[in-house]
C-alpha positions, 0 to 999 in steps of 0.5 A: 510427505510434506518435506522438512520445516525449514527457512532459508535466506536468498537474495530475494528474501534478504530483499524483503527483510530490509523494509520489514525490519525497518518499518517494523522498528520505526513503528515500534518507536512511534507506538510508544509515544502513539498509544502513551494516551492509553497508557493506565487506562487499559492493558497495552500488553496484549497490543504489543504482543500481537505486534511483535508477533505480526513482525515474527510472522512476516519475517517467517513469511519471507525465509520460509523455504517449505509451504507448510511453514509458509502457510502457518507463518501466513495464518499467524500474520494474518491473525495477529494483524486482526487483533491489531486491527481490533484494538478499539473493537468497541466500536461498530465500524471497528468490528466491521473492518476487522472482521471484513479483513478477517473473512477476506484474508482467509478467502485468500488463503483458500486459493493458496492452499490449493495453489501449493497442493497442485505444485506439490503434486502430493510429494514434498512441499519444499520450495526447491522441489516445487515445480509447476506441472505441465499444462497447469501454468495458468491455473497456478499462476492465477490462484497465486495472483488471486490469493497473494493479491486479496493480501497485496489488495489488487483491485478488486481484491483490495476491499478490506484495505479501506476499511482496516487501514483507518480502523487500526492504530496508526503505527499498526496501519503503517506496518500493514500498509508499508510491508504486510501488503507487501508479503503478498507481492513477495509470495507472488515474486516466488511463486514465479520462480517455480515455473519453468516458462512463463507464457506471455498472457501472464504478463498481459494479466499483471499489466492489466491489474497494475493499470486498473488498481493504479488509476482506479485507487488514485481516483478513489483516493482523490474522493476521500474526506477521511485521511487515513482512508485516502492513504489506504486507496492509495497503497491499491495504487502504489501495489498497481505500480509494482504490478505494472513492474512486475508485468513488463518483467514477465514479458521481458522473462517470457520473451527472453528481453533482459533489459525489460525484465531487469527494469520491470522486475527491478522498478517493482522491487525497488518501489516496493522498498520505496513504498514501505518507507513514504507510506509508513511515513505518511500513516506516521503523520497521519497518526500524528495528526489525529493524535494531536486533534482527535479527527481524521476528517480533512474537512475539519482541519486546517492551518496545522502547520503554525502549530505542527511544523515538524509533521507538516515538513516530514508529511510534506516529504512523504507526499512529494515522495509518493507523487513520484516526483524527483528528487525523492525516492519515489521518482527512482522506481517509477523511472525504471518501470518508464525505461522498461515500457520503453525497452520492448523490442516486440515486433509489429505495432503491439510493441509501441502500444503497450508502451505507450499505454503503460507510459500513459497509465503511470504518467495519469497516475502520476498527475492525479497523485500529485492532486491528490496529495495537494488536497491533502496536504493543502487543506491540512496544513494551510490556510486558516483553521476550521472546525479544529480551533488550533489552541488545542493542537500540539506537536507530538512527542519526541518518539513520533518525531523520531520515527518520522524523521528516519523514513523522511530522511531516506526518501530524500537520501535515496532519491539523491543517491540512487545510482548507488542503490541500484546495484544493491538490487542484482541478487534479488533479481538474479535469484528470481530471474536466473539471469547472469550477472552480466545481463543485470549489469548492463541495464541497471548501469545505463539506468544509473547514468541516466539517474546521476545526471538527475542527482546532479542537477537536484543536488545543485537546486538545493544548493541553490536554493540553501544559497538564496535562503542565506542571502535573504537572511543576511539581506534582512539582518538588521531589517524589520519584517511584518508577516501578514495573511495571504492577498485575499483578493480584496475581501474585507473580512474573510472567514475559513468557511470561504477555503477550498474543502477537500470536496471543492478541491477535488470537484472538477476531477471527480466529476470528470471521472463521475462515470468511474466513481459514482459518488453520491451527493446530499444537498440541503438547499435553501428554501423559503424567506428564513432559509436554514443553514445550507450544506453539500456532503458527498460521499464514493462508496466502493462499487467492488464492495458493494457489488462484488464482497458484500454479497459474497460476505452475506452468503457466508454469513447465511451458511454460518448461520445454518452450520450452526444448527448442526451444532446442537450439543447432542453427542450421539448426533456427533458420533453419527456426523464422524461415522458417516464422514468416515463412511463417505472417505471410505466409499470415495477411496475404493470407487 
């Protein structure tokens, strides 16, 4: 009755398979070196089993052509990733993160189950037969946004990301943030294909989700001191950018504006691929730092570029890419979304206002991202060492360096040859929207011409930089060069304590947006004739977790404890439960 458990590969599935296979393959190479410290101390077989299971389940999710098979793969993906998050399950914080993730993902799955039941209407659940019943479009769309948005990390459904990503091994964090959360985006796009028509309000909802996720995600990232937690919040930010593109695409689809549809969905899909590359790279870099120094705390690090130049270089590439700066790949996908915001030929002031708000939101997100990664890269790699001495720091092994070099090279390559990348989006967009090839070709071609100009300028700039470097090397060839510390404005004996910390660097912006962040400061001020050392610590709790999900989790815990009283080991009462259940079903059937 539920149809056949079959698989199917179309343009949309094939597009999402690319980042899954690429990042999971790189994660396996990286994990070989990352987990080497545990060899001989613990059995790593279960880790690689669940890693392979996670990879296989994500592949099954994007090629499933039946709702039952899709949900089975979705559940296996959730359980496999939960097992990987619990790698260091002997630590209380890791256990809490794992259970938070497990509860959140199953709450989302409950909404997906309801959505597929409505789409199936009691008949087959094969994807080619699923159609939205009349009058239930918005209900099914909202179920999809909540169900898939929990996995993707839409604000305020994101609460598991800042907990699970830091707790997992870094190659697992790269896979979860780079590609696993994108299965939520894939599921939402696949659901859109089941609709015969899309109301305007669906586009407005996605624009609102995108703006709130993007802006709040980068703001909370700016306030973090844990490097992997910072990157987790940036995943929320970039999912918001993808949602902005999807919102524009939905508006274009509902109003039959091909250019807006192509730029919106094209930007969202391309940013899905780009984010998989640079976010995987950044988590690999954060894992290299943790592997070498033993800490994720930004304020304890400094000057690592001297001992880890390879990691510093690739981390810088990822930082520039995630900020959406040319000529890296992150700029290309955001450029398409900018074009979409400018291609809104709707009557009245509303079109201008919406386009202005979307462009302003993207610009604000980009500016805050630049500030955040100036903090992250500058504090960690530049300056003088703080609490972690450089004597104990070392560059990571070859397998980890190779796994970081490949996505770094792709970030640069995609940015420089972007006009050649855009035509590859046509099969996925066409499969999603049903637009003919001619209507797909024109917007992508016009965007390609603009990007070609940017690529030429970028290549010219790179050539000029290389030429100047060569000239400098020739001029200094037979001269002695003395290296000295950076000019310190006359301080006679500067110490690492005089440097900016992550907190002080971000303080102007966190103060400006203090009403949203609600950061808490813990100060120990000097007092008395012989004051003790002073300190200032800041903490930014997630209000959505504290006010929204913690009460839900507490209620679920109470229900679970209450239900445990029903499990008392008395067989005759279990039989009574079964009889009462059957009786209730019979009465419900004949009522």
